[in-house]
N, CA, C and O atoms as a GROMACS GRO file, in nm:
protein
  600
    1HIS      N    1   0.064  -0.128  -0.002
    1HIS     CA    2   0.025  -0.009   0.002
    1HIS      C    3   0.095   0.123   0.026
    1HIS      O    4   0.191   0.141   0.101
    2SER      N    5   0.041   0.201  -0.040
    2SER     CA    6   0.100   0.383  -0.063
    2SER      C    7   0.004   0.448  -0.014
    2SER      O    8  -0.116   0.430  -0.032
    3VAL      N    9   0.067   0.540   0.061
    3VAL     CA   10  -0.012   0.661   0.164
    3VAL      C   11   0.053   0.773   0.110
    3VAL      O   12   0.175   0.778   0.129
    4LYS      N   13   0.005   0.858   0.052
    4LYS     CA   14   0.049   0.988   0.023
    4LYS      C   15  -0.019   1.116   0.095
    4LYS      O   16  -0.142   1.112   0.098
    5VAL      N   17   0.037   1.220   0.149
    5VAL     CA   18   0.017   1.282   0.259
    5VAL      C   19   0.049   1.418   0.183
    5VAL      O   20   0.165   1.438   0.219
    6PRO      N   21   0.021   1.505   0.114
    6PRO     CA   22   0.056   1.636   0.076
    6PRO      C   23  -0.010   1.729   0.188
    6PRO      O   24  -0.067   1.679   0.285
    7ILE      N   25   0.000   1.839   0.174
    7ILE     CA   26  -0.052   1.947   0.290
    7ILE      C   27  -0.069   2.074   0.222
    7ILE      O   28   0.028   2.122   0.164
    8ARG      N   29  -0.207   2.151   0.220
    8ARG     CA   30  -0.222   2.258   0.213
    8ARG      C   31  -0.290   2.340   0.309
    8ARG      O   32  -0.356   2.293   0.401
    9SER      N   33  -0.270   2.489   0.285
    9SER     CA   34  -0.337   2.544   0.398
    9SER      C   35  -0.486   2.598   0.340
    9SER      O   36  -0.523   2.621   0.224
   10LEU      N   37  -0.552   2.609   0.464
   10LEU     CA   38  -0.700   2.661   0.424
   10LEU      C   39  -0.679   2.834   0.405
   10LEU      O   40  -0.595   2.898   0.468
   11PRO      N   41  -0.773   2.894   0.305
   11PRO     CA   42  -0.743   3.021   0.302
   11PRO      C   43  -0.792   3.070   0.469
   11PRO      O   44  -0.878   3.016   0.539
   12SER      N   45  -0.725   3.166   0.496
   12SER     CA   46  -0.748   3.208   0.655
   12SER      C   47  -0.867   3.323   0.632
   12SER      O   48  -0.904   3.359   0.520
   13ALA      N   49  -0.903   3.356   0.715
   13ALA     CA   50  -1.018   3.477   0.735
   13ALA      C   51  -0.910   3.586   0.788
   13ALA      O   52  -0.801   3.574   0.845
   14PRO      N   53  -0.997   3.709   0.739
   14PRO     CA   54  -0.919   3.834   0.782
   14PRO      C   55  -0.926   3.860   0.920
   14PRO      O   56  -1.030   3.833   0.981
   15SER      N   57  -0.792   3.929   0.998
   15SER     CA   58  -0.808   3.900   1.121
   15SER      C   59  -0.895   4.054   1.134
   15SER      O   60  -0.891   4.153   1.061
   16THR      N   61  -0.980   4.024   1.271
   16THR     CA   62  -1.072   4.119   1.289
   16THR      C   63  -0.989   4.209   1.389
   16THR      O   64  -1.027   4.324   1.409
   17LEU      N   65  -0.881   4.160   1.450
   17LEU     CA   66  -0.797   4.262   1.535
   17LEU      C   67  -0.749   4.399   1.490
   17LEU      O   68  -0.664   4.383   1.402
   18ALA      N   69  -0.766   4.501   1.513
   18ALA     CA   70  -0.700   4.604   1.465
   18ALA      C   71  -0.560   4.633   1.544
   18ALA      O   72  -0.564   4.637   1.667
   19THR      N   73  -0.445   4.652   1.478
   19THR     CA   74  -0.335   4.701   1.520
   19THR      C   75  -0.329   4.815   1.581
   19THR      O   76  -0.376   4.895   1.501
   20PRO      N   77  -0.294   4.882   1.696
   20PRO     CA   78  -0.281   4.996   1.719
   20PRO      C   79  -0.180   5.091   1.654
   20PRO      O   80  -0.065   5.048   1.644
   21ALA      N   81  -0.200   5.191   1.618
   21ALA     CA   82  -0.096   5.265   1.560
   21ALA      C   83   0.023   5.300   1.676
   21ALA      O   84   0.003   5.266   1.793
   22ALA      N   85   0.130   5.360   1.644
   22ALA     CA   86   0.255   5.340   1.689
   22ALA      C   87   0.205   5.507   1.738
   22ALA      O   88   0.156   5.588   1.659
   23PRO      N   89   0.231   5.533   1.880
   23PRO     CA   90   0.225   5.644   1.932
   23PRO      C   91   0.334   5.745   1.846
   23PRO      O   92   0.443   5.710   1.801
   24ALA      N   93   0.273   5.879   1.838
   24ALA     CA   94   0.366   5.989   1.769
   24ALA      C   95   0.456   6.054   1.892
   24ALA      O   96   0.415   6.098   1.999
   25THR      N   97   0.554   6.046   1.856
   25THR     CA   98   0.711   6.120   1.888
   25THR      C   99   0.741   6.235   1.865
   25THR      O  100   0.749   6.261   1.745
   26MET      N  101   0.765   6.325   1.942
   26MET     CA  102   0.827   6.468   1.853
   26MET      C  103   0.956   6.450   1.918
   26MET      O  104   0.977   6.395   2.026
   27PHE      N  105   1.050   6.511   1.829
   27PHE     CA  106   1.165   6.514   1.829
   27PHE      C  107   1.237   6.683   1.838
   27PHE      O  108   1.214   6.760   1.745
   28ARG      N  109   1.294   6.714   1.918
   28ARG     CA  110   1.334   6.833   1.974
   28ARG      C  111   1.514   6.840   1.944
   28ARG      O  112   1.595   6.778   2.013
   29ALA      N  113   1.542   6.909   1.852
   29ALA     CA  114   1.667   6.948   1.829
   29ALA      C  115   1.736   7.041   1.992
   29ALA      O  116   1.686   7.138   2.048
   30PRO      N  117   1.858   6.968   2.027
   30PRO     CA  118   1.905   7.033   2.149
   30PRO      C  119   1.918   7.164   2.119
   30PRO      O  120   1.928   7.192   2.000
   31ALA      N  121   1.920   7.261   2.208
   31ALA     CA  122   1.955   7.410   2.196
   31ALA      C  123   2.092   7.403   2.149
   31ALA      O  124   2.166   7.307   2.170
   32PRO      N  125   2.128   7.524   2.076
   32PRO     CA  126   2.278   7.530   2.022
   32PRO      C  127   2.342   7.573   2.126
   32PRO      O  128   2.285   7.640   2.213
   33ALA      N  129   2.501   7.533   2.134
   33ALA     CA  130   2.576   7.577   2.253
   33ALA      C  131   2.598   7.711   2.262
   33ALA      O  132   2.624   7.766   2.369
   34THR      N  133   2.591   7.772   2.150
   34THR     CA  134   2.618   7.923   2.128
   34THR      C  135   2.515   7.986   2.067
   34THR      O  136   2.473   7.946   1.958
   35PRO      N  137   2.456   8.104   2.137
   35PRO     CA  138   2.325   8.182   2.091
   35PRO      C  139   2.363   8.230   1.952
   35PRO      O  140   2.477   8.269   1.927
   36VAL      N  141   2.278   8.226   1.872
   36VAL     CA  142   2.270   8.311   1.711
   36VAL      C  143   2.208   8.434   1.725
   36VAL      O  144   2.091   8.434   1.762
   37ALA      N  145   2.260   8.532   1.704
   37ALA     CA  146   2.164   8.670   1.713
   37ALA      C  147   2.094   8.663   1.567
   37ALA      O  148   2.156   8.640   1.463
   38ALA      N  149   1.990   8.682   1.575
   38ALA     CA  150   1.909   8.745   1.466
   38ALA      C  151   1.885   8.618   1.381
   38ALA      O  152   1.841   8.636   1.268
   39ALA      N  153   1.907   8.506   1.418
   39ALA     CA  154   1.852   8.390   1.357
   39ALA      C  155   1.687   8.393   1.358
   39ALA      O  156   1.630   8.438   1.458
   40PRO      N  157   1.620   8.348   1.257
   40PRO     CA  158   1.470   8.343   1.262
   40PRO      C  159   1.438   8.203   1.311
   40PRO      O  160   1.494   8.101   1.271
   41VAL      N  161   1.322   8.212   1.421
   41VAL     CA  162   1.256   8.104   1.462
   41VAL      C  163   1.162   8.021   1.366
   41VAL      O  164   1.087   8.078   1.286
   42LEU      N  165   1.168   7.905   1.375
   42LEU     CA  166   1.094   7.816   1.246
   42LEU      C  167   1.005   7.734   1.331
   42LEU      O  168   1.044   7.682   1.435
   43PRO      N  169   0.901   7.725   1.292
   43PRO     CA  170   0.815   7.676   1.351
   43PRO      C  171   0.870   7.486   1.354
   43PRO      O  172   0.916   7.446   1.248
   44ALA      N  173   0.865   7.410   1.442
   44ALA     CA  174   0.898   7.252   1.428
   44ALA      C  175   0.831   7.212   1.342
   44ALA      O  176   0.712   7.244   1.347
   45SER      N  177   0.880   7.124   1.222
   45SER     CA  178   0.806   7.051   1.132
   45SER      C  179   0.765   6.913   1.224
   45SER      O  180   0.840   6.871   1.312
   46PRO      N  181   0.633   6.849   1.189
   46PRO     CA  182   0.588   6.733   1.242
   46PRO      C  183   0.709   6.634   1.190
   46PRO      O  184   0.781   6.647   1.090
   47PRO      N  185   0.708   6.514   1.309
   47PRO     CA  186   0.788   6.400   1.241
   47PRO      C  187   0.714   6.332   1.150
   47PRO      O  188   0.592   6.321   1.157
   48SER      N  189   0.799   6.277   1.047
   48SER     CA  190   0.730   6.163   0.950
   48SER      C  191   0.672   6.071   1.026
   48SER      O  192   0.709   6.048   1.141
   49PRO      N  193   0.575   6.010   0.964
   49PRO     CA  194   0.511   5.887   1.025
   49PRO      C  195   0.630   5.759   1.014
   49PRO      O  196   0.713   5.745   0.924
   50PRO      N  197   0.611   5.667   1.140
   50PRO     CA  198   0.701   5.569   1.139
   50PRO      C  199   0.683   5.493   1.011
   50PRO      O  200   0.574   5.505   0.956
   51ALA      N  201   0.759   5.428   0.963
   51ALA     CA  202   0.754   5.308   0.848
   51ALA      C  203   0.698   5.199   0.922
   51ALA      O  204   0.714   5.174   1.041
   52PRO      N  205   0.618   5.126   0.821
   52PRO     CA  206   0.546   5.029   0.897
   52PRO      C  207   0.619   4.920   0.897
   52PRO      O  208   0.707   4.906   0.812
   53ALA      N  209   0.591   4.810   1.008
   53ALA     CA  210   0.677   4.730   1.035
   53ALA      C  211   0.691   4.597   0.896
   53ALA      O  212   0.595   4.548   0.835
   54ALA      N  213   0.804   4.573   0.880
   54ALA     CA  214   0.810   4.471   0.774
   54ALA      C  215   0.740   4.333   0.812
   54ALA      O  216   0.778   4.275   0.914
   55GLU      N  217   0.669   4.296   0.758
   55GLU     CA  218   0.584   4.182   0.747
   55GLU      C  219   0.656   4.026   0.666
   55GLU      O  220   0.682   4.010   0.547
   56THR      N  221   0.670   3.940   0.766
   56THR     CA  222   0.765   3.858   0.684
   56THR      C  223   0.623   3.732   0.645
   56THR      O  224   0.530   3.723   0.724
   57ARG      N  225   0.625   3.668   0.551
   57ARG     CA  226   0.557   3.581   0.495
   57ARG      C  227   0.485   3.490   0.555
   57ARG      O  228   0.566   3.409   0.598
   58PRO      N  229   0.364   3.452   0.585
   58PRO     CA  230   0.332   3.347   0.689
   58PRO      C  231   0.366   3.242   0.624
   58PRO      O  232   0.361   3.247   0.501
   59SER      N  233   0.420   3.092   0.705
   59SER     CA  234   0.414   2.976   0.646
   59SER      C  235   0.309   2.900   0.710
   59SER      O  236   0.249   2.947   0.806
   60ILE      N  237   0.284   2.793   0.667
   60ILE     CA  238   0.166   2.685   0.706
   60ILE      C  239   0.269   2.577   0.775
   60ILE      O  240   0.390   2.563   0.759
   61PRO      N  241   0.177   2.509   0.857
   61PRO     CA  242   0.206   2.402   0.932
   61PRO      C  243   0.283   2.296   0.830
   61PRO      O  244   0.245   2.249   0.723
   62ALA      N  245   0.404   2.275   0.903
   62ALA     CA  246   0.440   2.133   0.810
   62ALA      C  247   0.446   1.997   0.892
   62ALA      O  248   0.416   1.985   1.011
   63TYR      N  249   0.491   1.898   0.808
   63TYR     CA  250   0.500   1.761   0.864
   63TYR      C  251   0.606   1.699   0.792
   63TYR      O  252   0.627   1.704   0.671
   64ALA      N  253   0.666   1.644   0.875
   64ALA     CA  254   0.788   1.524   0.832
   64ALA      C  255   0.797   1.413   0.914
   64ALA      O  256   0.777   1.429   1.034
   65HIS      N  257   0.822   1.312   0.874
   65HIS     CA  258   0.856   1.186   0.934
   65HIS      C  259   0.778   1.116   1.045
   65HIS      O  260   0.819   1.051   1.141
   66ASN      N  261   0.641   1.152   1.002
   66ASN     CA  262   0.531   1.123   1.052
   66ASN      C  263   0.470   0.953   1.006
   66ASN      O  264   0.454   0.914   0.890
   67PRO      N  265   0.446   0.883   1.118
   67PRO     CA  266   0.412   0.732   1.053
   67PRO      C  267   0.282   0.732   0.966
   67PRO      O  268   0.187   0.807   0.988
   68ALA      N  269   0.288   0.648   0.876
   68ALA     CA  270   0.143   0.668   0.756
   68ALA      C  271   0.042   0.611   0.862
   68ALA      O  272   0.084   0.566   0.968
   69PRO      N  273  -0.074   0.614   0.836
   69PRO     CA  274  -0.189   0.527   0.883
   69PRO      C  275  -0.184   0.406   0.855
   69PRO      O  276  -0.158   0.373   0.739
   70GLU      N  277  -0.210   0.302   0.963
   70GLU     CA  278  -0.231   0.164   0.909
   70GLU      C  279  -0.337   0.132   0.848
   70GLU      O  280  -0.447   0.156   0.897
   71TYR      N  281  -0.322   0.068   0.725
   71TYR     CA  282  -0.431   0.035   0.646
   71TYR      C  283  -0.541  -0.038   0.716
   71TYR      O  284  -0.471  -0.115   0.782
   72PRO      N  285  -0.651  -0.066   0.745
   72PRO     CA  286  -0.742  -0.139   0.806
   72PRO      C  287  -0.762  -0.253   0.782
   72PRO      O  288  -0.826  -0.250   0.676
   73GLN      N  289  -0.744  -0.399   0.824
   73GLN     CA  290  -0.747  -0.514   0.739
   73GLN      C  291  -0.858  -0.555   0.700
   73GLN      O  292  -0.865  -0.649   0.620
   74SER      N  293  -0.972  -0.487   0.751
   74SER     CA  294  -1.135  -0.529   0.666
   74SER      C  295  -1.117  -0.456   0.549
   74SER      O  296  -1.152  -0.516   0.447
   75ALA      N  297  -1.067  -0.336   0.532
   75ALA     CA  298  -1.097  -0.249   0.439
   75ALA      C  299  -1.002  -0.315   0.308
   75ALA      O  300  -1.033  -0.295   0.190
   76ARG      N  301  -0.888  -0.393   0.346
   76ARG     CA  302  -0.829  -0.469   0.247
   76ARG      C  303  -0.887  -0.575   0.209
   76ARG      O  304  -0.879  -0.598   0.088
   77TRP      N  305  -0.949  -0.657   0.280
   77TRP     CA  306  -1.030  -0.768   0.231
   77TRP      C  307  -1.132  -0.736   0.183
   77TRP      O  308  -1.188  -0.832   0.131
   78GLU      N  309  -1.204  -0.614   0.173
   78GLU     CA  310  -1.298  -0.551   0.097
   78GLU      C  311  -1.237  -0.504  -0.036
   78GLU      O  312  -1.305  -0.510  -0.138
   79GLY      N  313  -1.150  -0.472  -0.039
   79GLY     CA  314  -1.100  -0.377  -0.146
   79GLY      C  315  -1.096  -0.219  -0.175
   79GLY      O  316  -1.072  -0.153  -0.275
   80GLU      N  317  -1.128  -0.191  -0.053
   80GLU     CA  318  -1.142  -0.038  -0.047
   80GLU      C  319  -1.037   0.030  -0.005
   80GLU      O  320  -0.958   0.006   0.086
   81GLU      N  321  -1.046   0.164  -0.121
   81GLU     CA  322  -0.934   0.255  -0.164
   81GLU      C  323  -0.989   0.391  -0.120
   81GLU      O  324  -1.103   0.377  -0.075
   82GLY      N  325  -0.948   0.514  -0.118
   82GLY     CA  326  -0.984   0.615  -0.140
   82GLY      C  327  -0.920   0.720  -0.069
   82GLY      O  328  -0.838   0.680   0.014
   83THR      N  329  -0.936   0.846  -0.079
   83THR     CA  330  -0.855   0.970  -0.025
   83THR      C  331  -0.964   1.018   0.092
   83THR      O  332  -1.085   1.026   0.076
   84VAL      N  333  -0.895   1.047   0.209
   84VAL     CA  334  -0.937   1.121   0.326
   84VAL      C  335  -0.893   1.256   0.321
   84VAL      O  336  -0.776   1.274   0.288
   85LEU      N  337  -0.961   1.348   0.348
   85LEU     CA  338  -0.944   1.488   0.358
   85LEU      C  339  -0.938   1.546   0.460
   85LEU      O  340  -1.045   1.604   0.478
   86LEU      N  341  -0.871   1.562   0.537
   86LEU     CA  342  -0.915   1.584   0.694
   86LEU      C  343  -0.832   1.742   0.732
   86LEU      O  344  -0.724   1.788   0.693
   87ARG      N  345  -0.923   1.789   0.814
   87ARG     CA  346  -0.895   1.934   0.818
   87ARG      C  347  -0.843   1.936   0.996
   87ARG      O  348  -0.904   1.888   1.091
   88VAL      N  349  -0.717   2.007   0.994
   88VAL     CA  350  -0.640   1.963   1.100
   88VAL      C  351  -0.619   2.136   1.174
   88VAL      O  352  -0.583   2.234   1.109
   89LEU      N  353  -0.649   2.135   1.305
   89LEU     CA  354  -0.620   2.297   1.342
   89LEU      C  355  -0.467   2.244   1.451
   89LEU      O  356  -0.473   2.173   1.552
   90VAL      N  357  -0.376   2.288   1.406
   90VAL     CA  358  -0.246   2.292   1.469
   90VAL      C  359  -0.204   2.422   1.567
   90VAL      O  360  -0.178   2.538   1.535
   91ASN      N  361  -0.208   2.364   1.683
   91ASN     CA  362  -0.180   2.466   1.783
   91ASN      C  363  -0.017   2.550   1.763
   91ASN      O  364   0.052   2.535   1.662
   92VAL      N  365   0.009   2.612   1.847
   92VAL     CA  366   0.151   2.694   1.840
   92VAL      C  367   0.256   2.610   1.878
   92VAL      O  368   0.372   2.641   1.852
   93SER      N  369   0.218   2.473   1.957
   93SER     CA  370   0.344   2.382   1.989
   93SER      C  371   0.368   2.278   1.873
   93SER      O  372   0.464   2.202   1.867
   94GLY      N  373   0.262   2.287   1.779
   94GLY     CA  374   0.266   2.199   1.686
   94GLY      C  375   0.197   2.105   1.672
   94GLY      O  376   0.207   2.046   1.564
   95LEU      N  377   0.100   2.053   1.776
   95LEU     CA  378   0.043   1.945   1.803
   95LEU      C  379  -0.112   1.967   1.746
   95LEU      O  380  -0.184   2.065   1.768
   96PRO      N  381  -0.145   1.846   1.666
   96PRO     CA  382  -0.319   1.895   1.649
   96PRO      C  383  -0.416   1.882   1.744
   96PRO      O  384  -0.433   1.782   1.815
   97GLU      N  385  -0.483   1.985   1.746
   97GLU     CA  386  -0.593   2.041   1.877
   97GLU      C  387  -0.704   1.992   1.821
   97GLU      O  388  -0.789   1.961   1.905
   98LYS      N  389  -0.738   1.972   1.693
   98LYS     CA  390  -0.860   1.940   1.639
   98LYS      C  391  -0.875   1.875   1.510
   98LYS      O  392  -0.808   1.926   1.420
   99ILE      N  393  -0.945   1.780   1.480
   99ILE     CA  394  -0.936   1.708   1.364
   99ILE      C  395  -1.073   1.643   1.337
   99ILE      O  396  -1.143   1.570   1.408
  100THR      N  397  -1.090   1.698   1.200
  100THR     CA  398  -1.231   1.669   1.155
  100THR      C  399  -1.222   1.628   1.009
  100THR      O  400  -1.131   1.664   0.934
  101VAL      N  401  -1.345   1.535   0.965
  101VAL     CA  402  -1.331   1.483   0.817
  101VAL      C  403  -1.390   1.591   0.728
  101VAL      O  404  -1.506   1.631   0.742
  102ALA      N  405  -1.291   1.646   0.621
  102ALA     CA  406  -1.360   1.745   0.553
  102ALA      C  407  -1.431   1.709   0.420
  102ALA      O  408  -1.528   1.762   0.366
  103ARG      N  409  -1.342   1.588   0.376
  103ARG     CA  410  -1.391   1.509   0.298
  103ARG      C  411  -1.400   1.352   0.309
  103ARG      O  412  -1.298   1.290   0.280
  104SER      N  413  -1.500   1.290   0.343
  104SER     CA  414  -1.477   1.115   0.380
  104SER      C  415  -1.440   1.064   0.231
  104SER      O  416  -1.486   1.114   0.127
  105SER      N  417  -1.329   0.932   0.242
  105SER     CA  418  -1.306   0.865   0.186
  105SER      C  419  -1.411   0.789   0.103
  105SER      O  420  -1.384   0.742  -0.007
  106GLY      N  421  -1.500   0.781   0.146
  106GLY     CA  422  -1.645   0.667   0.142
  106GLY      C  423  -1.640   0.554   0.242
  106GLY      O  424  -1.732   0.477   0.267
  107TYR      N  425  -1.527   0.555   0.294
  107TYR     CA  426  -1.506   0.429   0.398
  107TYR      C  427  -1.484   0.450   0.525
  107TYR      O  428  -1.366   0.472   0.555
  108THR      N  429  -1.591   0.452   0.637
  108THR     CA  430  -1.585   0.488   0.797
  108THR      C  431  -1.429   0.427   0.830
  108THR      O  432  -1.350   0.497   0.894
  109SER      N  433  -1.388   0.287   0.779
  109SER     CA  434  -1.281   0.250   0.827
  109SER      C  435  -1.146   0.343   0.798
  109SER      O  436  -1.060   0.378   0.879
  110LEU      N  437  -1.154   0.367   0.674
  110LEU     CA  438  -1.032   0.456   0.620
  110LEU      C  439  -1.029   0.588   0.680
  110LEU      O  440  -0.922   0.640   0.711
  111ASP      N  441  -1.124   0.635   0.696
  111ASP     CA  442  -1.149   0.779   0.774
  111ASP      C  443  -1.120   0.777   0.913
  111ASP      O  444  -1.082   0.882   0.963
  112ARG      N  445  -1.130   0.690   0.975
  112ARG     CA  446  -1.106   0.653   1.108
  112ARG      C  447  -0.969   0.613   1.128
  112ARG      O  448  -0.913   0.659   1.228
  113ALA      N  449  -0.900   0.532   1.046
  113ALA     CA  450  -0.773   0.528   1.040
  113ALA      C  451  -0.677   0.640   1.030
  113ALA      O  452  -0.572   0.652   1.093
  114ALA      N  453  -0.727   0.722   0.941
  114ALA     CA  454  -0.659   0.850   0.915
  114ALA      C  455  -0.653   0.959   1.008
  114ALA      O  456  -0.568   1.045   1.026
  115GLU      N  457  -0.809   0.925   1.088
  115GLU     CA  458  -0.771   1.066   1.186
  115GLU      C  459  -0.725   0.993   1.322
  115GLU      O  460  -0.731   1.069   1.419
  116GLN      N  461  -0.680   0.861   1.353
  116GLN     CA  462  -0.602   0.828   1.427
  116GLN      C  463  -0.455   0.819   1.406
  116GLN      O  464  -0.382   0.820   1.505
  117ALA      N  465  -0.416   0.812   1.310
  117ALA     CA  466  -0.301   0.841   1.291
  117ALA      C  467  -0.233   0.994   1.304
  117ALA      O  468  -0.126   1.032   1.352
  118VAL      N  469  -0.334   1.058   1.245
  118VAL     CA  470  -0.297   1.210   1.230
  118VAL      C  471  -0.302   1.292   1.373
  118VAL      O  472  -0.236   1.396   1.378
  119GLN      N  473  -0.382   1.248   1.495
  119GLN     CA  474  -0.377   1.257   1.612
  119GLN      C  475  -0.233   1.239   1.676
  119GLN      O  476  -0.202   1.302   1.777
  120HIS      N  477  -0.150   1.155   1.617
  120HIS     CA  478  -0.030   1.134   1.688
  120HIS      C  479   0.072   1.184   1.649
  120HIS      O  480   0.181   1.167   1.705
  121TRP      N  481   0.046   1.286   1.501
  121TRP     CA  482   0.161   1.327   1.411
  121TRP      C  483   0.190   1.468   1.507
  121TRP      O  484   0.125   1.515   1.601
  122ARG      N  485   0.308   1.509   1.443
  122ARG     CA  486   0.360   1.628   1.516
  122ARG      C  487   0.402   1.714   1.385
  122ARG      O  488   0.464   1.668   1.289
  123PHE      N  489   0.351   1.860   1.401
  123PHE     CA  490   0.378   1.945   1.296
  123PHE      C  491   0.483   2.042   1.320
  123PHE      O  492   0.511   2.061   1.439
  124THR      N  493   0.555   2.114   1.224
  124THR     CA  494   0.624   2.243   1.272
  124THR      C  495   0.508   2.332   1.245
  124THR      O  496   0.448   2.339   1.138
  125PRO      N  497   0.480   2.405   1.366
  125PRO     CA  498   0.371   2.530   1.328
  125PRO      C  499   0.386   2.603   1.246
  125PRO      O  500   0.501   2.625   1.209
  126GLY      N  501   0.261   2.680   1.175
  126GLY     CA  502   0.290   2.756   1.078
  126GLY      C  503   0.305   2.896   1.178
  126GLY      O  504   0.263   2.908   1.293
  127THR      N  505   0.380   2.997   1.093
  127THR     CA  506   0.413   3.141   1.159
  127THR      C  507   0.330   3.225   1.076
  127THR      O  508   0.269   3.202   0.971
  128ARG      N  509   0.345   3.352   1.167
  128ARG     CA  510   0.283   3.461   1.128
  128ARG      C  511   0.357   3.578   1.149
  128ARG      O  512   0.365   3.598   1.271
  129ASP      N  513   0.431   3.688   1.065
  129ASP     CA  514   0.538   3.756   1.131
  129ASP      C  515   0.651   3.701   1.199
  129ASP      O  516   0.708   3.774   1.281
  130GLY      N  517   0.690   3.591   1.180
  130GLY     CA  518   0.778   3.529   1.214
  130GLY      C  519   0.763   3.462   1.368
  130GLY      O  520   0.853   3.416   1.438
  131LYS      N  521   0.641   3.470   1.393
  131LYS     CA  522   0.582   3.384   1.503
  131LYS      C  523   0.496   3.294   1.515
  131LYS      O  524   0.389   3.304   1.455
  132PRO      N  525   0.529   3.169   1.611
  132PRO     CA  526   0.424   3.069   1.585
  132PRO      C  527   0.268   3.091   1.618
  132PRO      O  528   0.227   3.131   1.727
  133VAL      N  529   0.198   3.062   1.522
  133VAL     CA  530   0.029   3.074   1.553
  133VAL      C  531  -0.038   2.934   1.504
  133VAL      O  532   0.001   2.862   1.412
  134ALA      N  533  -0.155   2.914   1.593
  134ALA     CA  534  -0.236   2.823   1.554
  134ALA      C  535  -0.305   2.825   1.420
  134ALA      O  536  -0.369   2.930   1.408
  135MET      N  537  -0.315   2.745   1.313
  135MET     CA  538  -0.346   2.739   1.216
  135MET      C  539  -0.415   2.611   1.136
  135MET      O  540  -0.358   2.502   1.130
  136GLN      N  541  -0.553   2.641   1.071
  136GLN     CA  542  -0.613   2.527   1.050
  136GLN      C  543  -0.525   2.481   0.901
  136GLN      O  544  -0.465   2.570   0.840
  137VAL      N  545  -0.522   2.340   0.850
  137VAL     CA  546  -0.445   2.292   0.745
  137VAL      C  547  -0.536   2.178   0.689
  137VAL      O  548  -0.596   2.109   0.771
  138GLU      N  549  -0.549   2.154   0.566
  138GLU     CA  550  -0.638   2.060   0.505
  138GLU      C  551  -0.500   1.928   0.492
  138GLU      O  552  -0.387   1.968   0.462
  139VAL      N  553  -0.516   1.817   0.510
  139VAL     CA  554  -0.443   1.724   0.508
  139VAL      C  555  -0.495   1.575   0.464
  139VAL      O  556  -0.534   1.484   0.537
  140PRO      N  557  -0.481   1.578   0.309
  140PRO     CA  558  -0.529   1.436   0.232
  140PRO      C  559  -0.422   1.322   0.265
  140PRO      O  560  -0.301   1.339   0.276
  141ILE      N  561  -0.503   1.185   0.278
  141ILE     CA  562  -0.440   1.113   0.331
  141ILE      C  563  -0.516   0.975   0.197
  141ILE      O  564  -0.631   0.933   0.181
  142ARG      N  565  -0.395   0.946   0.131
  142ARG     CA  566  -0.464   0.846   0.025
  142ARG      C  567  -0.429   0.703   0.056
  142ARG      O  568  -0.314   0.664   0.080
  143PHE      N  569  -0.574   0.601   0.052
  143PHE     CA  570  -0.549   0.497   0.076
  143PHE      C  571  -0.558   0.430  -0.013
  143PHE      O  572  -0.671   0.415  -0.061
  144ARG      N  573  -0.425   0.348  -0.084
  144ARG     CA  574  -0.449   0.243  -0.227
  144ARG      C  575  -0.404   0.129  -0.198
  144ARG      O  576  -0.323   0.116  -0.106
  145LEU      N  577  -0.445   0.031  -0.265
  145LEU     CA  578  -0.433  -0.124  -0.243
  145LEU      C  579  -0.309  -0.104  -0.389
  145LEU      O  580  -0.311  -0.020  -0.479
  146THR      N  581  -0.223  -0.204  -0.367
  146THR     CA  582  -0.144  -0.248  -0.499
  146THR      C  583  -0.121  -0.344  -0.483
  146THR      O  584  -0.119  -0.389  -0.368
  147ASP      N  585  -0.088  -0.429  -0.604
  147ASP     CA  586  -0.051  -0.596  -0.620
  147ASP      C  587   0.059  -0.618  -0.510
  147ASP      O  588   0.036  -0.720  -0.445
  148THR      N  589   0.157  -0.559  -0.476
  148THR     CA  590   0.236  -0.623  -0.397
  148THR      C  591   0.199  -0.630  -0.250
  148THR      O  592   0.272  -0.688  -0.169
  149ASN      N  593   0.087  -0.572  -0.215
  149ASN     CA  594   0.023  -0.592  -0.061
  149ASN      C  595  -0.018  -0.750  -0.042
  149ASN      O  596  -0.060  -0.822  -0.132
  150PRO      N  597   0.002  -0.791   0.098
  150PRO     CA  598  -0.051  -0.927   0.117
  150PRO      C  599  -0.218  -0.939   0.111
  150PRO      O  600  -0.273  -1.048   0.126
   0.00000   0.00000   0.00000
């Protein structure tokens, strides 16, 4: 059997949190060491707005070296094959927090085997602005019988 498990992220909903603007700061030049006679007094110009913080490209959770799900023996006997699409909420520690079947393989035994396997997986958490964030991803798991399987 072979199990293929590519990953893709879900479109994220726009953030509803507003980022507070940086407080305005006034810059005053120090007084000159020697007074200048007849120098015109100019009004202080307002400071230029701060440059926006550079955002780094967000990354999606990744996984590697996780065990493939066991192919249920009853599914082998019945010749059941299919792809299960799981929706996985990966927390900031890289652990699957919530797993749901987004699209069934059509076989309960294959769906359950996929869920049970992914429950024990470890992910590299997704990031936003360089910091780990909880993120939802879709994980397709393909169950396919081949001629070399017992």
